[in-house]
C-alpha positions as CSV (number, residue, x, y, z in Angstrom):
1,X,-21.5,17.1,-0.9
2,X,-17.9,17.8,0.2
3,X,-18.3,14.6,2.6
4,X,-19.5,12.5,-0.1
5,X,-16.6,13.3,-2.6
6,X,-14.0,12.8,0.7
7,X,-15.9,9.4,1.4
8,X,-15.7,8.5,-2.3
9,X,-12.1,9.3,-2.5
10,X,-11.3,7.3,0.6
11,X,-13.1,4.1,-0.6
12,X,-11.1,4.5,-4.0
13,X,-7.9,4.3,-2.2
14,X,-9.1,1.2,-0.2
15,X,-10.3,-0.4,-3.3
16,X,-7.0,0.4,-5.1
17,X,-5.2,-1.7,-2.1
18,X,-7.7,-4.5,-2.6
19,X,-7.0,-4.5,-6.5
20,X,-3.5,-4.4,-6.1
21,X,-3.4,-7.1,-3.3
22,X,-5.3,-9.2,-5.8
23,X,-3.2,-8.5,-9.0
24,X,0.0,-9.1,-6.9
25,X,-1.4,-12.4,-5.2
26,X,-0.8,-11.1,-1.9
27,X,-3.3,-13.1,0.4
28,X,-5.2,-9.9,2.0
29,X,-8.8,-10.7,0.5
30,X,-11.0,-7.8,1.5
31,X,-9.2,-6.9,4.6
32,X,-7.8,-3.4,3.3
33,X,-11.7,-2.4,2.6
34,X,-13.0,-3.9,5.7
35,X,-10.4,-2.7,8.2
36,X,-10.9,0.9,6.8
37,X,-14.8,0.7,7.0
38,X,-14.2,-0.5,10.6
39,X,-11.9,2.2,11.4
40,X,-14.6,4.7,10.0
41,X,-17.1,3.3,12.4
42,X,-14.5,3.3,15.3
43,X,-13.4,6.7,14.7
44,X,-16.8,8.2,14.5
45,X,-17.8,6.6,17.7
46,X,-14.6,7.8,19.4
47,X,-14.9,11.4,18.1
48,X,-18.6,11.5,19.6
49,X,-17.1,10.0,22.7
50,X,-14.2,12.4,22.8
51,X,-16.7,15.3,22.8
52,X,-18.1,14.4,26.1
53,X,-14.6,13.2,27.5
54,X,-13.1,16.4,26.9
55,X,-16.0,18.5,28.0
56,X,-16.0,16.3,31.6
57,X,-11.9,16.2,32.2
58,X,-12.4,13.4,35.0
59,X,-13.8,11.0,32.4
60,X,-10.5,11.1,30.6
61,X,-9.2,8.1,33.1
62,X,-12.2,5.9,31.9
63,X,-11.2,6.5,28.4
64,X,-7.5,5.6,28.9
65,X,-8.9,2.4,30.7
66,X,-10.9,1.6,27.5
67,X,-7.7,2.0,25.4
68,X,-5.6,-0.1,27.6
69,X,-8.1,-2.8,27.9
70,X,-8.5,-2.8,24.0
71,X,-4.9,-3.0,23.2
72,X,-4.2,-5.4,25.7
73,X,-7.0,-7.7,24.4
74,X,-5.9,-7.0,20.6
75,X,-2.2,-7.9,21.4
76,X,-3.2,-10.8,23.4
77,X,-5.4,-12.3,20.7
78,X,-2.1,-12.2,18.4
79,X,-0.4,-14.3,21.1
80,X,-2.5,-17.1,21.7
81,X,-0.1,-19.6,20.8
82,X,2.2,-18.4,23.6
83,X,1.7,-20.0,27.0
84,X,-0.5,-17.3,29.0
85,X,-0.4,-15.1,26.0
86,X,-3.4,-12.8,27.1
87,X,-1.5,-12.3,30.7
88,X,1.7,-11.5,29.4
89,X,0.1,-9.1,26.6
90,X,-1.8,-7.3,29.3
91,X,1.2,-7.0,31.7
92,X,3.6,-5.8,28.8
93,X,1.2,-3.2,27.4
94,X,0.3,-2.1,31.0
95,X,4.1,-1.9,31.9
96,X,5.3,0.1,28.9
97,X,2.4,2.3,28.9
98,X,2.5,3.2,32.5
99,X,6.1,4.0,32.8
100,X,6.0,6.3,29.9
101,X,3.0,8.4,30.7
102,X,4.1,8.6,34.4
103,X,7.4,10.1,33.4
104,X,6.0,12.4,30.7
105,X,3.3,14.0,32.9
106,X,5.5,14.0,36.1
107,X,8.4,15.6,34.2
108,X,5.9,18.2,32.9
109,X,7.0,17.4,29.2
110,X,3.4,18.0,28.4
111,X,0.9,19.8,30.3
112,X,-1.6,17.8,32.1
113,X,-4.8,18.5,30.4
114,X,-7.7,16.4,29.2
115,X,-6.8,16.8,25.4
116,X,-3.2,16.2,26.0
117,X,-3.5,13.1,28.2
118,X,-6.0,11.5,25.5
119,X,-3.5,12.4,22.7
120,X,-0.3,11.3,24.3
121,X,-1.9,8.2,26.2
122,X,-3.4,6.9,22.6
123,X,0.1,7.1,21.0
124,X,1.6,5.6,23.9
125,X,-0.9,2.9,24.3
126,X,-0.9,2.1,20.7
127,X,2.8,1.7,20.6
128,X,2.8,-0.7,23.5
129,X,0.2,-2.9,21.9
130,X,2.4,-2.9,18.7
131,X,5.5,-3.6,20.9
132,X,3.9,-6.4,22.6
133,X,2.4,-8.0,19.5
134,X,5.7,-7.7,17.6
135,X,8.1,-8.8,20.5
136,X,5.8,-11.9,21.4
137,X,5.5,-13.1,17.7
138,X,9.2,-12.7,17.2
139,X,9.9,-14.7,20.3
140,X,7.5,-17.5,19.2
141,X,9.1,-17.6,15.6
142,X,12.7,-17.4,17.1
143,X,12.0,-20.2,19.5
144,X,10.6,-22.6,16.9
145,X,13.6,-21.9,14.7
146,X,16.1,-22.5,17.5
147,X,14.2,-25.2,19.2
148,X,17.4,-27.6,19.3
149,X,19.5,-25.0,21.0
150,X,16.5,-24.4,23.7
151,X,16.3,-28.5,24.2
152,X,20.2,-28.3,24.5
153,X,20.2,-25.8,27.5
154,X,17.1,-27.4,29.0
155,X,18.9,-30.7,29.0
156,X,22.2,-29.4,30.6
157,X,20.1,-28.0,33.4
158,X,19.6,-24.5,32.6
159,X,16.2,-22.6,33.6
160,X,13.5,-21.7,31.1
161,X,14.8,-18.0,31.4
162,X,18.4,-18.8,30.7
163,X,17.6,-21.1,27.8
164,X,15.4,-18.2,26.3
165,X,17.7,-15.4,27.2
166,X,19.2,-14.7,23.7
167,X,16.1,-15.4,21.9
168,X,14.1,-12.7,24.1
169,X,16.7,-10.0,23.8
170,X,16.6,-10.5,19.8
171,X,13.0,-10.7,19.6
172,X,12.9,-7.1,21.6
173,X,15.5,-5.7,19.5
174,X,13.8,-6.5,16.3
175,X,10.4,-5.1,17.5
176,X,12.1,-1.9,18.4
177,X,14.3,-1.5,15.0
178,X,11.4,-0.1,12.8
179,X,10.7,2.7,15.2
180,X,14.0,3.6,15.8
181,X,14.8,3.8,12.2
182,X,11.8,5.8,11.6
183,X,12.9,8.1,14.5
184,X,16.3,8.6,12.9
185,X,14.9,9.5,9.8
186,X,12.4,12.2,11.2
187,X,12.3,15.3,9.6
188,X,14.5,14.0,6.5
189,X,12.2,11.3,5.2
190,X,9.2,11.4,7.2
191,X,6.9,14.1,9.1
192,X,5.4,12.2,12.0
193,X,1.7,12.3,12.6
194,X,2.1,14.2,16.0
195,X,4.0,16.8,14.5
196,X,1.7,17.4,11.3
197,X,-1.4,17.1,13.8
198,X,0.0,19.7,15.7
199,X,0.6,22.0,13.0
200,X,-3.1,21.4,11.8
201,X,-4.0,22.2,15.2
202,X,-2.7,25.8,15.0
203,X,0.6,25.0,16.9
204,X,3.7,26.9,15.8
205,X,6.5,24.5,14.1
206,X,8.6,24.7,17.2
207,X,5.8,23.7,19.6
208,X,5.0,20.9,16.9
209,X,8.6,19.8,16.9
210,X,8.8,19.8,20.7
211,X,5.6,17.8,21.0
212,X,6.9,15.4,18.5
213,X,10.2,14.8,20.0
214,X,8.5,13.9,23.4
215,X,6.3,11.5,21.5
216,X,9.2,9.9,19.8
217,X,11.3,9.3,22.8
218,X,8.0,8.1,24.8
219,X,7.5,5.6,22.1
220,X,11.0,4.4,22.3
221,X,10.8,3.7,26.3
222,X,7.4,2.3,25.7
223,X,8.4,-0.1,23.0
224,X,11.2,-1.2,25.0
225,X,9.7,-1.7,28.3
226,X,6.9,-3.6,26.9
227,X,9.2,-5.8,24.7
228,X,11.3,-6.6,27.9
229,X,8.3,-7.5,29.9
230,X,6.7,-9.8,27.3
231,X,9.8,-11.7,26.3
232,X,10.8,-12.2,29.9
233,X,7.5,-13.5,30.9
234,X,7.5,-15.8,27.7
235,X,10.8,-17.0,28.5
236,X,9.7,-18.2,32.0
237,X,8.2,-21.1,30.5
238,X,9.9,-24.1,28.8
239,X,6.7,-24.8,26.5
240,X,6.9,-22.0,24.3
241,X,7.3,-24.4,21.6
242,X,5.0,-27.9,21.8
243,X,7.2,-30.7,23.2
244,X,10.4,-28.4,23.8
245,X,10.8,-30.8,26.9
246,X,9.8,-34.3,27.4
């Protein structure tokens, strides 16, 4: 009965989001409800899979590959308007996640155990996906807005990399700002999920804080690496905006 009440309460939150979006005429449709229902199904499946993964540690690698594949495909689907969008998203996600995960475990900031690998990899890969999407879309938006500037650079003989340099750096910066603002306000405005999750898991506040700090530093490195890779690769093509050059 507790699960029924919990599920009903969760549905009330989702329907309330839908009703509010309709009242405010925000064009979301049923997405707040369908997204949550999809999350319920996916988390149920993942929970079942993780029981087996944690029992057989070597399968963690397969689960990480699954997360990387899903994150890359999701980010790539948001960058379909970008030339080679899927390839750029894949490269960005892989680079950002790999750099951070290798450093975190090589420096022994987190124990190399199955449960920690899954937890840290999930957070890092998820943020690599977000950085890929945000930086790529920011890049495309700015490229359209500054089309005349790009055309001028190209007409003067600049390479695409030079023409899109400022746009790429601004796009990467904008992708990171929300996360860095959250990092600055951690403990004062927000209690991040990793910290709260560690507390719920029985860790002491000090250990939970240590884990959260590793996560925050790792997310910043991941997002920056991903954003730089995505924007640099995007800027190698002169055709980010159709008909930029004749």
